[in-house]
Rosetta silent file (secondary structure, phi, psi, omega in degrees, C-alpha in Angstrom):
SEQUENCE: MEKTYHLDLKTLLEYLRGKSAILRATVTIPKQRKPCQGSLYLNRNGATHCFIFTPEGSLLLEGTGAHTALSTNTQWLVRIDTEQTVEIELLALAQQHFLKLGAQADSLTGRTPRPKKALDLSTLQRFSAKQSLTLRTVLTMVNGERTVEQIKAQLRLPPELIEEALKVLRNIDVIE
SCORE:     score description
SCORE:     0.000 S_00000001
   1 L     0.000  129.836  178.769   -0.147  -18.037    5.241 S_00000001
   2 L   -88.598  144.265  178.632   -1.895  -16.181    8.039 S_00000001
   3 E  -128.776  141.986  179.808   -1.365  -17.150   11.649 S_00000001
   4 E   -88.763  131.761  175.920   -3.459  -16.081   14.642 S_00000001
   5 E  -120.164  138.221  176.956   -1.697  -14.320   17.522 S_00000001
   6 L  -110.955   76.085 -177.987   -3.297  -13.562   20.878 S_00000001
   7 L  -139.346  156.598  172.072   -1.162  -10.613   21.945 S_00000001
   8 L   -72.865  160.308 -172.918   -1.652   -6.917   22.572 S_00000001
   9 H   -61.594  -42.230 -178.663   -0.494   -4.726   19.691 S_00000001
  10 H   -59.787  -46.426  179.587    2.592   -3.357   21.439 S_00000001
  11 H   -64.620  -41.434 -179.890    3.888   -6.857   22.253 S_00000001
  12 H   -64.316  -42.465  178.752    3.065   -8.114   18.760 S_00000001
  13 H   -65.039  -36.110  175.712    4.916   -5.216   17.107 S_00000001
  14 H   -64.563  -42.151  178.527    7.946   -5.893   19.312 S_00000001
  15 H   -62.352  -36.961 -176.762    7.802   -9.569   18.306 S_00000001
  16 L   -89.327    5.383 -179.214    7.606   -8.624   14.620 S_00000001
  17 L   -53.125  131.427  179.848   10.464   -6.094   14.791 S_00000001
  18 L    86.145    2.219  179.976   12.639   -6.373   11.693 S_00000001
  19 L  -118.363  158.182  172.120    9.933   -8.186    9.699 S_00000001
  20 E  -103.945  134.549 -176.061    7.405   -7.070    7.105 S_00000001
  21 E  -157.921  161.051  171.744    3.856   -8.178    7.777 S_00000001
  22 E  -116.734  124.663 -179.502    0.176   -7.462    7.338 S_00000001
  23 E  -110.662  133.661  178.947   -1.876   -7.586   10.536 S_00000001
  24 E  -128.405  145.569  179.437   -5.663   -7.841   10.438 S_00000001
  25 E  -153.754  152.312  172.150   -8.188   -7.675   13.247 S_00000001
  26 E   -90.615  133.393 -175.967  -11.884   -7.278   13.839 S_00000001
  27 E  -136.491  141.803  177.274  -12.596   -4.188   15.886 S_00000001
  28 L   -94.894  125.899 -178.929  -15.732   -2.667   17.402 S_00000001
  29 L  -114.386  130.760  177.555  -16.088    1.035   16.717 S_00000001
  30 L   -54.136  143.912  179.986  -18.639    3.188   18.576 S_00000001
  31 L    73.596    4.386  173.607  -21.625    4.176   16.407 S_00000001
  32 L  -107.036  126.973 -176.265  -20.990    1.248   14.037 S_00000001
  33 L   -70.760  -34.335 -177.857  -23.606   -1.476   14.262 S_00000001
  34 L  -113.423  157.571  176.697  -21.370   -4.242   12.975 S_00000001
  35 L   -62.773  146.010  179.993  -17.722   -5.022   13.703 S_00000001
  36 E  -103.488  167.110  179.714  -15.219   -3.343   11.396 S_00000001
  37 E  -109.435  125.559  177.612  -12.028   -4.697    9.867 S_00000001
  38 E  -106.165  145.597  177.195   -8.685   -3.187   10.799 S_00000001
  39 E  -133.641  140.997  176.654   -5.443   -3.582    8.882 S_00000001
  40 E  -131.897  122.764 -179.686   -1.938   -2.641    9.842 S_00000001
  41 E  -103.250  121.816 -174.222    0.878   -2.765    7.266 S_00000001
  42 E  -118.510  131.629  174.156    4.305   -3.140    8.842 S_00000001
  43 L  -107.750  172.243 -174.856    7.668   -2.886    7.117 S_00000001
  44 L   -57.870  -29.331 -178.128   11.071   -4.065    8.348 S_00000001
  45 L   -81.868   -1.369  178.515   11.966   -0.581    9.573 S_00000001
  46 L    93.743   -4.215  178.989    8.941   -0.525   11.866 S_00000001
  47 L   -70.899  142.096 -178.496    6.898    1.948    9.837 S_00000001
  48 E  -131.373  153.927  169.706    3.197    1.226    9.811 S_00000001
  49 E  -127.179  127.406 -176.043    0.084    2.264    7.938 S_00000001
  50 E  -118.900  140.577  179.188   -3.201    1.630    9.751 S_00000001
  51 E  -142.999  149.150  170.217   -6.729    1.524    8.364 S_00000001
  52 E  -129.853  129.433 -179.165  -10.185    0.564    9.595 S_00000001
  53 E  -114.767  145.524  174.784  -12.929   -0.269    7.118 S_00000001
  54 L   -68.473  166.301  176.866  -16.664   -0.590    7.675 S_00000001
  55 L   -59.251  -23.699  179.114  -18.290   -3.973    6.961 S_00000001
  56 L   -83.437   -7.885  177.044  -19.334   -2.493    3.595 S_00000001
  57 L    98.156    6.293  178.059  -15.695   -1.771    2.718 S_00000001
  58 L   -85.175  145.193  178.333  -15.630    2.021    3.149 S_00000001
  59 E   -69.096  127.555 -179.422  -12.671    3.633    4.865 S_00000001
  60 E  -106.125  -48.463 -179.859  -13.651    4.676    8.379 S_00000001
  61 E  -139.473  152.065  172.667  -10.341    5.584   10.058 S_00000001
  62 E  -146.153  166.885  176.829   -6.714    5.793    9.047 S_00000001
  63 H    66.728 -138.141 -175.845   -3.400    6.741   10.575 S_00000001
  64 H   -60.823  -40.141  179.128   -3.235    7.549   14.275 S_00000001
  65 H   -60.399  -43.552  178.379   -6.995    7.232   14.762 S_00000001
  66 H   -67.540  -41.822  179.735   -6.992    3.734   13.327 S_00000001
  67 H   -60.586  -43.769  178.798   -3.869    2.795   15.305 S_00000001
  68 H   -61.626  -45.385 -179.867   -5.486    3.975   18.538 S_00000001
  69 H   -64.256  -35.276 -178.794   -8.676    2.005   17.837 S_00000001
  70 H   -80.289  -20.532 -171.685   -6.662   -1.125   16.993 S_00000001
  71 L   -64.783  -18.587  179.375   -4.288   -0.846   19.947 S_00000001
  72 L   -87.868   -7.958 -178.204   -6.757   -2.473   22.354 S_00000001
  73 L   -69.307  146.792  177.262   -7.103   -5.620   20.226 S_00000001
  74 L  -127.320    7.403  175.259   -5.603   -8.864   21.470 S_00000001
  75 L  -129.308  122.735 -173.861   -6.428  -11.204   18.572 S_00000001
  76 E  -132.558  139.116  166.367   -4.628  -10.727   15.254 S_00000001
  77 E   -95.039  122.252 -174.422   -4.359  -12.533   11.944 S_00000001
  78 E  -122.665  132.658  172.695   -0.765  -11.995   10.861 S_00000001
  79 E  -122.354  111.213  176.087    0.894  -12.734    7.554 S_00000001
  80 E   -84.676  130.334 -175.195    4.647  -12.258    7.525 S_00000001
  81 E  -146.729 -178.952  177.341    5.805  -11.624    3.980 S_00000001
  82 L   -70.676  154.590  179.088    8.498   -9.925    1.940 S_00000001
  83 H   -60.593  -37.818 -179.741    8.717   -6.159    2.177 S_00000001
  84 H   -63.180  -43.959 -179.878    7.969   -5.925   -1.545 S_00000001
  85 H   -64.489  -43.731  178.364    4.755   -7.970   -1.215 S_00000001
  86 H   -61.774  -43.502 -179.941    3.547   -5.914    1.757 S_00000001
  87 H   -63.239  -42.814  178.694    4.324   -2.702   -0.154 S_00000001
  88 H   -60.637  -45.364 -179.298    2.470   -3.911   -3.265 S_00000001
  89 H   -67.026  -37.337  177.007   -0.612   -4.760   -1.237 S_00000001
  90 H   -64.776  -44.291  179.976   -0.483   -1.439    0.594 S_00000001
  91 H   -67.055  -37.399  176.655   -0.178    0.494   -2.654 S_00000001
  92 H   -63.554  -42.145  177.111   -3.010   -1.496   -4.245 S_00000001
  93 H   -62.174  -43.789 -179.982   -5.194   -0.690   -1.228 S_00000001
  94 H   -61.816  -42.568  178.388   -4.234    2.979   -1.455 S_00000001
  95 H   -67.171  -41.906 -178.319   -5.149    3.116   -5.142 S_00000001
  96 H   -61.242  -36.946 -176.681   -8.407    1.239   -4.607 S_00000001
  97 L  -107.676   12.378  177.923   -9.531    3.689   -1.908 S_00000001
  98 L    54.049   46.960 -179.324   -7.821    6.806   -3.334 S_00000001
  99 L   -94.744  146.942  172.719   -5.597    7.166   -0.270 S_00000001
 100 L  -103.391  117.848 -179.816   -2.502    9.330   -0.062 S_00000001
 101 L   -90.439  127.388 -178.164    0.228    7.522    1.826 S_00000001
 102 H   -53.787  -40.745 -178.270    2.547    9.834    3.735 S_00000001
 103 H   -69.531  -15.025 -178.298    5.617    7.794    2.853 S_00000001
 104 H  -102.263   10.949 -171.009    4.759    8.117   -0.817 S_00000001
 105 L   -76.255  -11.656 -177.156    4.358   11.899   -0.817 S_00000001
 106 L   -64.439  139.125 -175.464    7.739   12.694   -2.358 S_00000001
 107 L   -82.782  149.028  177.579    7.408   14.296   -5.758 S_00000001
 108 L   -99.131    0.836 -176.914    8.863   12.817   -8.910 S_00000001
 109 L   -54.582  133.540  178.194    8.967   16.222  -10.634 S_00000001
 110 L    85.554   -5.170 -178.895   12.197   16.792  -12.535 S_00000001
 111 L   -90.668  157.062  174.412   13.210   13.135  -12.477 S_00000001
 112 L  -119.585   96.920 -178.461   13.926   10.893  -15.427 S_00000001
 113 L   -68.590  145.506  178.841   12.773    7.396  -14.517 S_00000001
 114 L  -122.995  141.504  176.189   14.664    4.447  -15.996 S_00000001
 115 E   -66.722  144.377 -179.182   13.449    0.880  -16.453 S_00000001
 116 L  -115.990  -43.103  178.350   15.109   -1.578  -14.109 S_00000001
 117 L  -156.925  170.681 -178.621   13.397   -4.887  -14.825 S_00000001
 118 L   -72.030  153.205  175.738   10.300   -6.311  -16.481 S_00000001
 119 L   -89.696  107.234 -173.613    6.887   -6.087  -14.866 S_00000001
 120 L   -82.663  156.308 -176.528    5.984   -9.718  -14.267 S_00000001
 121 H   -60.219  -39.178 -178.744    2.495  -11.181  -14.467 S_00000001
 122 H   -63.057  -34.222  176.344    2.422  -12.351  -10.846 S_00000001
 123 H   -70.418  -44.266 -179.338    2.956   -8.768   -9.689 S_00000001
 124 H   -62.392  -31.408 -177.636    0.287   -7.408  -12.032 S_00000001
 125 L   -66.638  -14.855  178.788   -2.261   -9.932  -10.769 S_00000001
 126 L   -80.102  -11.480 -178.735   -2.240   -8.210   -7.380 S_00000001
 127 L  -107.078  160.764  175.160   -3.798   -5.101   -8.925 S_00000001
 128 L   -68.164  166.984  179.597   -7.227   -4.524  -10.437 S_00000001
 129 H   -59.634  -42.064 -179.684   -7.532   -4.615  -14.229 S_00000001
 130 H   -65.213  -44.596  179.180   -7.719   -0.817  -14.359 S_00000001
 131 H   -64.736  -40.370  178.838   -4.678   -0.395  -12.105 S_00000001
 132 H   -62.334  -43.647  178.416   -2.755   -2.983  -14.099 S_00000001
 133 H   -62.576  -42.271  178.727   -3.540   -1.198  -17.360 S_00000001
 134 H   -62.217  -46.428  179.722   -2.418    2.122  -15.887 S_00000001
 135 H   -60.312  -45.561 -179.770    0.854    0.641  -14.654 S_00000001
 136 H   -65.290  -39.782 -179.937    1.590   -0.993  -18.001 S_00000001
 137 H   -63.307  -48.180 -179.503    0.686    2.174  -19.925 S_00000001
 138 H   -65.121  -41.223 -179.637    2.926    4.385  -17.813 S_00000001
 139 H   -61.000  -33.560  179.209    5.749    1.831  -17.891 S_00000001
 140 H   -63.365  -22.130 -179.628    5.749    1.849  -21.713 S_00000001
 141 H   -89.104  -12.811 -178.450    6.710    5.531  -21.557 S_00000001
 142 L   -82.798  114.748 -178.463    9.629    5.004  -19.188 S_00000001
 143 L  -135.167    6.503 -179.529   12.805    4.819  -21.262 S_00000001
 144 L    84.063   -4.397  179.113   15.465    6.618  -19.235 S_00000001
 145 L  -116.450  -36.132  179.773   15.235    9.688  -21.479 S_00000001
 146 L   -76.919  137.016  173.848   11.733   11.070  -20.879 S_00000001
 147 L   -82.112  168.810  177.696   11.212   13.147  -17.766 S_00000001
 148 H   -59.781  -40.311  179.682    8.129   12.738  -15.616 S_00000001
 149 H   -62.165  -40.628  178.590    6.772   15.983  -17.095 S_00000001
 150 H   -65.797  -39.909  178.174    7.219   14.643  -20.641 S_00000001
 151 H   -62.580  -43.668  178.585    5.444   11.402  -19.719 S_00000001
 152 H   -61.545  -40.139 -178.343    2.560   13.416  -18.255 S_00000001
 153 H   -69.442  -32.412 -175.388    2.347   15.549  -21.400 S_00000001
 154 H   -86.700  -24.458  179.795    2.325   12.551  -23.742 S_00000001
 155 L   -95.718  145.030  177.910   -0.192   10.388  -21.911 S_00000001
 156 L   -96.341   60.590  178.800   -3.858   11.274  -21.747 S_00000001
 157 L  -130.395  154.371  176.298   -4.167   10.402  -18.079 S_00000001
 158 L   -58.966  136.297 -178.417   -4.569   12.626  -15.012 S_00000001
 159 H   -54.930  -36.532 -179.939   -1.114   13.797  -13.842 S_00000001
 160 H   -65.455  -36.621  179.347   -1.778   12.540  -10.294 S_00000001
 161 H   -66.445  -40.137  178.580   -2.541    9.057  -11.640 S_00000001
 162 H   -65.429  -44.979  177.379    0.721    9.032  -13.601 S_00000001
 163 H   -58.465  -45.542 -179.130    2.695   10.145  -10.516 S_00000001
 164 H   -63.531  -42.012  178.685    1.043    7.438   -8.414 S_00000001
 165 H   -62.531  -41.814  178.159    1.748    4.785  -11.064 S_00000001
 166 H   -63.869  -38.434  178.093    5.398    5.844  -11.225 S_00000001
 167 H   -65.748  -41.061  177.727    5.652    5.628   -7.430 S_00000001
 168 H   -63.149  -46.438  179.966    4.141    2.153   -7.473 S_00000001
 169 H   -61.016  -38.444  177.858    6.539    1.051  -10.229 S_00000001
 170 H   -68.201  -43.062 -177.996    9.465    2.462   -8.266 S_00000001
 171 H   -68.224  -26.461  176.738    8.319    0.808   -5.021 S_00000001
 172 L   -95.471   12.197  170.481    7.989   -2.599   -6.644 S_00000001
 173 L    68.087   31.327  178.044   11.493   -2.134   -8.061 S_00000001
 174 L   -93.827  -30.684  176.354   10.540   -2.046  -11.747 S_00000001
 175 E  -128.436  164.804  174.831   11.946    1.453  -12.355 S_00000001
 176 L  -128.819    0.000    0.000   14.550    3.652  -10.685 S_00000001
């Protein structure tokens, strides 16, 4: 459930310290005719990912630029949620817009991923059909014996897509 807060960003982030949340705001960007939509993904440790999208849904700003543009806002829609849910939504957004998230940049090369738990339907429903199929396909290859390189060699998918799928599966606690 989203709740509206009328606070500046610094005060709101202090209030939300120790919580995971998704913050959304409408923001006016110079040279844009219509208001844009800003999103800020916050985890319990205080790390954030910021994005601003045009009314048509194209990425306009991210990172520090987006944070700076959003920092003047004083009206926010906030949804406090579990860290896992916030992470899933952030990763789905990143896949949808082909974004590279700095926190996800670590390589899986040389690792042997192991299944940890089943991939439940409610989690899969948060992804597009294509993303869901990719996750399920990659997960079928994870058996605790195959390395990431072997999985890449056996699947007919782009290596970057396989790496991203493995990172998503690890972040939603399905593999280790």
